[in-house]
C-alpha positions in Angstrom: 34.1 -23.1 -20.9 31.6 -23.0 -18.1 34.3 -23.3 -15.5 36.0 -20.2 -16.6 33.2 -18.0 -17.7 31.9 -15.4 -15.4 28.7 -15.0 -17.6 26.2 -17.5 -18.9 27.3 -19.1 -22.1 24.8 -19.5 -24.8 24.1 -22.7 -26.5 25.2 -21.3 -29.9 28.6 -20.3 -28.3 29.0 -23.6 -26.6 28.4 -25.4 -30.0 30.8 -23.0 -31.8 33.6 -23.3 -29.2 33.3 -27.0 -28.7 32.9 -27.9 -32.3 29.7 -29.7 -31.7 27.3 -30.6 -34.5 24.3 -28.8 -33.0 22.5 -27.4 -29.9 20.7 -30.6 -29.1 24.2 -32.5 -28.7 25.4 -29.6 -26.5 22.3 -29.8 -24.3 22.6 -33.5 -24.0 26.3 -33.2 -22.9 25.2 -30.4 -20.3 22.6 -32.9 -19.1 25.1 -35.8 -18.7 27.7 -33.4 -16.9 25.0 -32.3 -14.4 24.0 -35.9 -13.7 27.7 -36.6 -13.0 27.9 -33.5 -10.6 24.7 -34.6 -8.9 25.9 -38.2 -8.5 29.3 -37.2 -7.1 27.8 -34.5 -4.8 29.8 -31.9 -6.6 30.0 -28.4 -5.1 28.5 -26.9 -8.2 25.8 -27.3 -10.7 24.9 -26.3 -14.2 22.0 -23.8 -14.5 20.1 -22.4 -17.3 20.1 -18.7 -16.5 20.0 -15.3 -18.4 19.9 -16.8 -21.8 22.7 -19.3 -21.4 24.3 -21.9 -19.1 26.5 -21.2 -16.1 28.4 -23.2 -13.5 27.2 -22.1 -10.2 28.2 -23.0 -6.6 25.4 -25.0 -4.9 23.6 -22.7 -2.4 24.7 -24.2 0.9 28.4 -23.5 -0.1 27.8 -20.0 -1.2 28.8 -18.3 2.1 32.1 -20.3 2.2 33.0 -19.3 -1.3 32.2 -15.6 -0.6 34.4 -15.7 2.4 37.2 -17.4 0.5 37.0 -14.8 -2.3 36.5 -12.0 0.1 34.0 -10.6 -2.2 32.0 -7.6 -1.0 28.5 -8.1 0.3 25.8 -8.0 -2.2 24.5 -4.5 -2.6 21.0 -4.4 -1.3 18.1 -2.8 -3.3 15.6 -0.4 -1.6 12.0 -1.2 -1.3 11.2 1.6 -3.7 13.7 0.3 -6.3 12.4 -3.3 -6.0 8.8 -2.1 -6.4 9.9 -0.2 -9.5 11.8 -3.3 -10.7 8.8 -5.5 -10.1 6.5 -3.2 -12.2 9.0 -3.2 -15.1 9.5 -6.9 -15.0 5.8 -7.7 -15.1 4.5 -5.0 -17.4 7.5 -4.5 -19.8 7.8 -2.8 -22.1 6.7 0.0 -19.9 7.2 3.9 -19.9 8.2 5.9 -16.9 4.7 7.5 -16.8 3.2 4.0 -16.6 5.4 3.2 -13.6 4.6 6.3 -11.9 0.9 5.8 -12.5 1.1 2.4 -10.7 3.4 3.5 -8.0 1.7 6.9 -7.4 5.0 8.8 -7.0 7.7 10.0 -9.2 10.1 7.2 -10.3 12.9 9.0 -12.2 15.5 8.3 -9.4 14.5 4.6 -9.1 14.8 4.1 -12.8 18.2 5.8 -12.9 19.4 3.4 -10.1 18.1 0.4 -11.9 19.7 1.5 -15.1 23.0 2.1 -13.2 22.8 -1.4 -11.9 22.1 -2.9 -15.4 18.9 -4.4 -14.1 16.8 -2.5 -16.6 17.6 -1.0 -20.0 15.9 1.5 -22.4 14.3 -0.7 -24.9 13.3 1.9 -27.4 10.7 4.7 -27.6 6.9 4.9 -28.0 5.1 6.6 -30.7 3.3 8.7 -28.0 3.7 12.3 -27.7 7.2 13.3 -26.7 8.4 9.7 -27.7 9.0 8.5 -24.1 11.5 5.7 -23.5 10.2 2.2 -22.7 12.0 0.1 -20.0 12.7 -3.6 -20.1 14.6 -6.0 -17.8 18.1 -7.1 -18.7 20.0 -10.4 -18.7 21.6 -9.3 -15.5 18.2 -9.1 -14.0 17.5 -12.7 -15.0 20.7 -13.8 -13.4 20.3 -11.8 -10.2 16.9 -13.5 -9.8 17.8 -16.9 -11.0 15.6 -16.9 -14.0 16.2 -18.5 -17.4 13.8 -16.2 -19.1 11.2 -13.6 -18.2 8.4 -15.9 -18.6 9.7 -17.7 -15.5 8.6 -15.0 -13.0 6.2 -16.3 -10.6 2.5 -15.5 -11.4 1.0 -12.8 -9.4 -2.5 -13.1 -7.9 -5.0 -10.4 -8.8 -5.8 -8.1 -5.9 -8.7 -9.0 -3.7 -11.6 -6.8 -4.0 -12.1 -4.4 -1.3 -14.7 -5.2 1.3 -18.2 -4.1 0.3 -17.0 -2.8 -3.0 -18.6 -5.5 -5.3 -17.8 -5.8 -8.9 -20.5 -3.8 -10.7 -20.1 -5.6 -13.9 -20.7 -9.0 -12.4 -23.8 -7.8 -10.4 -25.4 -6.0 -13.3 -25.1 -2.7 -11.5 -24.9 0.8 -13.0 -22.5 1.2 -15.9 
């Protein structure tokens, strides 16, 4: 199943298709298969990614496989789109107004590009005036960035205070 699937296969689907008793048995078999691949130095590995499991080429062999398949080069994402995507990933669910407040510029075009690439999706509407859309990342986002779940995003450090700006709350200053 993993060999022929272009998308990650969920445990539930693996259990159903393989006629296994439960998800723990499927996970154990996947672990065993990965150990065999590692021991034999196989060209691929099993990764938990995007809500399921997928058979992926090991990184050092990726360029060779791309050449063999003559696949087009990966489409680059602009810095502005990447910035917008990062805001959505870390703040989701988030409205366009929230994204624009953080970026300081209009983000409608960036959101459209990310929606077109299926990296973000509309996750509903808020109860605020005008009922604006809220945006979330997609499973394709998880796959593109090699994440099993959104909680696997790297932690971001809080911004360093500006020189001489001191935190008034910490110093007991005016409030």
